[in-house]
C-alpha positions in Angstrom: -6.4 8.2 -2.2 -5.1 10.7 -4.8 -1.5 10.8 -6.0 0.1 14.2 -6.6 1.5 15.0 -10.0 5.3 14.9 -10.4 5.5 18.7 -10.2 3.7 18.7 -6.9 6.0 16.0 -5.6 9.0 18.0 -6.6 7.9 21.0 -4.5 7.3 18.8 -1.5 10.6 17.1 -1.8 12.5 20.4 -2.2 10.9 21.6 1.0 12.0 18.5 2.9 15.5 18.7 1.5 15.9 22.3 2.6 14.6 21.4 6.1 17.0 18.4 6.3 20.1 20.5 5.4 19.9 22.6 8.6 19.3 19.9 11.2 22.0 18.4 13.4 22.4 14.6 13.8 20.1 13.0 16.4 20.2 9.4 17.5 17.1 8.6 19.5 18.1 4.9 19.6 20.8 4.1 22.0 23.4 1.6 20.9 23.3 -1.9 22.4 22.0 -5.2 21.2 19.8 -5.7 24.2 17.3 -2.9 23.5 14.2 -3.6 21.6 10.9 -1.8 20.8 7.8 -3.9 20.1 10.2 -6.8 19.2 12.4 -4.8 16.9 16.1 -4.6 17.8 17.1 -0.9 18.1 20.3 0.5 16.6 21.6 4.0 16.0 21.1 5.4 12.5 24.8 5.7 12.0 25.5 2.1 12.9 23.0 1.1 10.1 24.5 3.4 7.5 21.9 6.1 7.8 22.1 9.9 8.4 20.4 10.7 11.7 20.0 14.3 10.7 17.8 13.4 7.7 15.7 11.1 9.8 15.2 13.8 12.4 14.2 16.2 9.6 11.8 13.7 8.2 10.2 13.3 11.6 9.8 17.0 12.0 8.0 17.2 8.6 5.8 14.3 9.6 4.9 16.0 12.8 4.0 19.2 11.0 1.6 17.2 8.8 -0.2 15.7 11.8 1.4 12.3 11.7 0.7 9.8 14.4 3.9 7.8 13.8 7.1 7.8 11.8 9.7 5.0 11.6 12.7 4.0 9.6 14.1 0.5 9.6 17.1 -1.1 7.9 18.2 -4.7 7.8 15.6 -5.7 10.3 16.7 -3.1 12.9 14.8 0.0 14.1 16.9 3.1 13.3 14.4 5.8 14.2 10.8 6.0 15.6 8.6 8.8 16.7 4.9 8.7 17.9 2.5 11.6 18.4 -1.1 11.6 19.9 -1.3 7.8 20.0 0.8 5.2 21.7 2.8 3.1 19.3 0.7 -0.1 19.8 -2.7 1.6 19.2 -4.1 0.6 15.8 -5.3 3.4 13.5 -6.9 3.4 10.1 -4.5 3.4 7.1 -7.1 3.5 4.3 -5.7 2.2 1.0 -2.7 0.6 2.5 -5.3 -2.1 3.0 -5.2 -2.8 -0.8 -1.6 -4.1 -0.5 -2.7 -6.4 2.4 -5.5 -7.6 0.1 -3.0 -8.3 -2.7 -1.0 -10.4 -0.2 -4.1 -12.4 0.9 -4.7 -13.2 -2.8 -1.0 -14.3 -3.0 -1.4 -16.5 0.0 -4.5 -18.1 -1.4 -2.6 -18.8 -4.7 0.3 -20.3 -2.7 -2.3 -22.5 -0.9 -3.7 -23.7 -4.2 -7.1 -22.1 -3.7 -6.9 -19.5 -6.3 -5.2 -18.6 -9.6 -4.5 -15.2 -11.1 -6.3 -16.0 -14.3 -9.4 -17.4 -12.7 -12.5 -15.6 -13.9 -14.1 -13.6 -11.1 -17.4 -14.9 -12.3 -16.4 -18.3 -11.0 -16.8 -16.9 -7.5 -19.4 -14.1 -8.3 -22.3 -15.8 -10.1 -24.0 -12.4 -10.7 -21.4 -11.7 -13.4 -22.0 -14.8 -15.5 -23.6 -14.1 -18.8 -22.7 -10.4 -18.5 -19.9 -8.2 -20.1 -18.0 -8.7 -16.8 -17.9 -12.5 -17.2 -14.3 -12.5 -18.5 -12.8 -10.2 -15.8 -10.0 -12.0 -14.0 -8.5 -11.9 -10.6 -5.4 -10.5 -12.2 -7.5 -7.6 -13.7 -8.8 -6.7 -10.2 -5.3 -6.7 -8.8 -4.0 -4.5 -11.7 -6.9 -2.1 -11.6 -7.6 -2.6 -15.3 -10.8 -4.6 -14.8 -12.9 -2.0 -16.8 -15.6 -2.1 -14.1 -17.7 1.1 -13.7 -15.9 4.0 -12.0 -16.9 7.5 -11.1 -16.0 9.8 -8.3 -19.5 9.7 -6.9 -19.8 5.9 -7.1 -16.3 5.2 -5.7 -16.0 7.8 -3.0 -19.7 8.4 -1.9 -22.1 5.7 -3.0 -19.8 2.8 -2.2 -19.1 4.1 1.3 -22.8 4.8 1.9 -24.0 1.4 0.7 -25.6 -0.9 3.2 -23.5 -3.8 1.8 -20.4 -2.5 0.1 -19.6 -5.9 -1.4 -23.1 -6.2 -3.0 -22.9 -2.6 -4.2 -19.6 -3.3 -5.9 -20.8 -6.5 -7.4 -23.9 -4.8 -8.8 -22.0 -2.1 -10.8 -21.8 -2.4 -14.6 -18.9 -3.0 -17.0 -17.7 0.3 -18.3 -14.8 -0.8 -20.6 -13.5 -4.1 -21.9 -11.4 -6.0 -19.3 -7.8 -5.0 -19.6 -8.4 -2.0 -21.9 -8.4 0.9 -19.3 -6.9 1.6 -15.9 -8.8 3.2 -13.0 -8.1 3.3 -9.2 -11.3 1.5 -8.6 -12.3 0.9 -4.9 -15.5 -0.9 -5.8 -13.7 -3.3 -8.2 -11.1 -4.2 -5.5 -13.9 -4.8 -3.0 -15.1 -7.7 -5.2 -11.9 -9.5 -4.1 -13.7 -10.0 -0.8 -16.2 -12.6 -2.0 -13.6 -14.1 -4.3 -11.3 -14.7 -1.4 -14.1 -16.0 0.9 -15.4 -18.5 -1.7 -11.9 -19.6 -2.7 -10.6 -20.2 0.8 -13.8 -21.1 2.6 -13.1 -18.6 5.3 -14.2 -15.1 6.2 -11.6 -12.7 4.9 -11.0 -11.0 8.3 -10.3 -14.4 9.8 -8.2 -15.4 6.9 -6.1 -12.3 7.3 -5.7 -12.8 11.0 -4.7 -16.5 10.8 -2.8 -16.6 7.6 -1.0 -13.2 7.5 -1.2 -11.2 10.8 -0.4 -14.1 13.1 2.5 -15.5 11.2 4.1 -12.1 10.8 3.5 -11.1 14.4 1.3 -8.2 13.4 -0.5 -8.3 16.8 -1.9 -4.8 16.6 -3.6 -5.3 13.2 -7.1 -6.1 12.1 -9.5 -5.8 9.1 -12.8 -4.0 9.9 -16.0 -5.5 8.5 -19.2 -4.1 7.0 -21.9 -3.8 9.6 -24.6 -5.2 7.3 -23.1 -8.6 6.3 -19.8 -8.9 8.2 -17.8 -8.7 5.0 -14.3 -7.4 5.4 -13.5 -4.0 3.8 -10.6 -5.0 1.5 -10.1 -1.7 -0.2 -9.7 0.4 3.0 -10.5 -1.5 6.2 -7.1 -2.1 7.8 -6.3 -0.8 11.3 -2.6 -1.2 12.2 0.6 0.6 13.4 3.9 1.7 12.0 5.8 -1.2 13.4 3.3 -3.8 12.4 3.5 -2.4 8.8 7.3 -2.9 9.1 6.6 -6.6 9.6 4.4 -6.6 6.5 7.2 -4.9 4.5 9.7 -7.5 5.7 7.6 -10.2 4.1 8.3 -8.7 0.7 12.0 -7.9 1.6 12.3 -11.6 2.3 10.6 -12.5 -1.0 7.5 -14.1 0.6 9.1 -15.9 3.6 8.7 -15.3 7.3 10.9 -17.1 9.8 11.8 -19.6 7.1 8.2 -20.4 6.2 7.0 -19.4 2.7 3.7 -17.5 2.6 4.0 -16.2 -1.0 5.6 -17.7 -4.1 8.6 -15.7 -5.3 6.9 -15.3 -8.6 3.9 -13.6 -6.9 6.3 -11.2 -5.1 7.9 -10.3 -8.4 4.5 -9.7 -10.0 3.2 -7.7 -7.1 6.1 -5.3 -6.4 8.8 -6.0 -8.9 7.3 -5.0 -12.2 4.3 -3.1 -13.7 1.2 -5.1 -13.8 -0.4 -3.3 -16.7 0.6 -1.3 -19.8 -1.7 1.5 -18.7 0.3 2.4 -15.6 4.0 1.7 -15.1 3.6 2.9 -11.5 1.3 0.1 -10.5 1.9 -3.6 -9.5 -0.7 -5.8 -7.8 -2.3 -3.2 -5.5 1.2 -1.7 -4.7 2.6 1.5 -6.1 5.9 1.2 -7.9 8.8 3.5 -9.0 9.0 2.0 -12.5 9.6 4.5 -15.3 7.0 4.8 -18.1 3.5 6.0 -18.6 2.2 6.7 -15.1 -1.3 7.5 -13.7 -2.7 9.1 -10.6 -5.8 7.9 -8.8 -8.2 10.4 -10.1 -6.8 11.6 -13.5 -9.3 12.7 -16.0 -10.0 10.3 -18.9 -11.7 10.3 -22.3 -14.7 8.2 -23.4 -12.4 5.1 -23.8 -10.9 5.5 -20.3 -7.6 6.8 -21.5 -5.9 9.8 -19.8 -6.6 13.2 -21.2 -3.1 14.4 -20.2 -0.7 11.4 -20.4 2.4 11.6 -18.2 5.6 9.7 -18.7 8.2 9.5 -15.9 8.5 8.0 -12.4 6.9 8.8 -9.1 10.3 9.5 -7.6 13.0 9.7 -10.4 15.8 10.3 -7.9 15.1 7.0 -6.1 15.9 3.4 -7.2 13.4 2.1 -9.7 12.8 -1.0 -7.6 11.4 1.0 -4.7 7.7 0.2 -4.0 5.1 1.3 -1.6 1.7 0.7 0.0 -0.1 4.1 0.1 -3.3 5.4 1.6 -5.4 8.5 1.8 -3.9 11.3 4.0 -0.3 10.5 3.2 -0.2 7.0 4.8 2.9 5.2 3.4 5.0 2.1 3.8 7.9 2.7 1.4 10.3 -0.3 0.8 13.7 -0.3 -0.8 14.8 -3.9 -1.5 18.3 -2.9 -2.6 19.2 -1.5 0.8 16.6 -3.4 2.9 15.3 0.0 4.2 11.7 1.0 5.0 10.2 4.4 5.7 6.8 4.4 7.3 4.5 7.3 8.1 0.9 7.2 9.4 -1.3 10.2 10.2 -4.6 11.9 10.4 -6.6 12.2 7.2 -7.6 15.3 5.3 -5.0 17.6 6.8 -3.6 20.6 4.9 -0.8 19.4 2.8 -1.8 15.7 3.2 -0.4 14.7 -0.2 3.1 16.0 0.7 3.9 12.9 2.8 3.4 10.1 0.4 5.6 8.1 -2.0 7.8 11.1 -3.0 8.6 12.5 0.5 9.3 9.1 1.9 11.6 8.4 -1.0 13.4 11.6 -0.3 14.0 10.6 3.3 15.3 7.2 2.0 17.7 8.6 -0.6 19.1 11.4 1.6 19.4 9.1 4.7 21.6 6.5 3.0 25.3 7.1 3.5 
């Protein structure tokens, strides 16, 4: 996944705003408490304090960018939903949205007492003992400041081609001191797979199914596994739907609880989505993207020999949106955007590598959110 720069975001947002201004109000959801879609009560946008014209415009833009689904929910109600090419209950790849699922699995393991943020990864990965990677912590992997080796070739070609992606990731070297540099490091995140398995005593795909998907009612979701060793792909392997992702977002809106049962400590929720996890990137929590102001980094920004950005940028991903908005993002413009202040979620999934794929990510979803609220 590559985040667009703020200037590119602005162009995409302006295009959507111009589109939205000329669309009449549409209310695809008929009023009435008895109607539900995939378990979600349906209400009209207006009854939820949302502008239907903006949601309709957002859907048109999503369709133009080869989306497969688009949904907006508020206060646990479905205000708007569109599906293209696939039925709503057909799982589809969502790429790096998986990382936010992985963060949540770590949080559940912490809640269960099986893991701690400041555990050394070498406790679970013996290959790192006695090496420069020995002091890398679970927190470093979640914050993407582990300092583990990263290059475009390694992370986007060699890792994907490896017979065992987990073993490839473990076998890379230490590039920078832990905590000293930030990188959007797929291989480093994949190392959370053996950490979770050894900490919980359970295969990660099964742990996700039993401890997260089942409690949340995410019945159309699964983590794919590596063919060589049945290891779950924790940096990109989630298959899911728009409305299952809404259930995932609700876990964070409810500060770690589902149906009165706590899955995540409130302190973990705050660390994951409520504040920056590293001084190197204000826009990053624990494998979630944030709208916090400060020094921000994109996924593939050029860096110097010390791993610091060649062209530092200060600002926000979406400066017109509330600073506590957060998102799970994936390649091809996959997005689950959550606004805890208004309990509103905007979700878009689509086909990868389409022209203009970056236009439907954090910024455009945030535009739909801010323009839709009355």
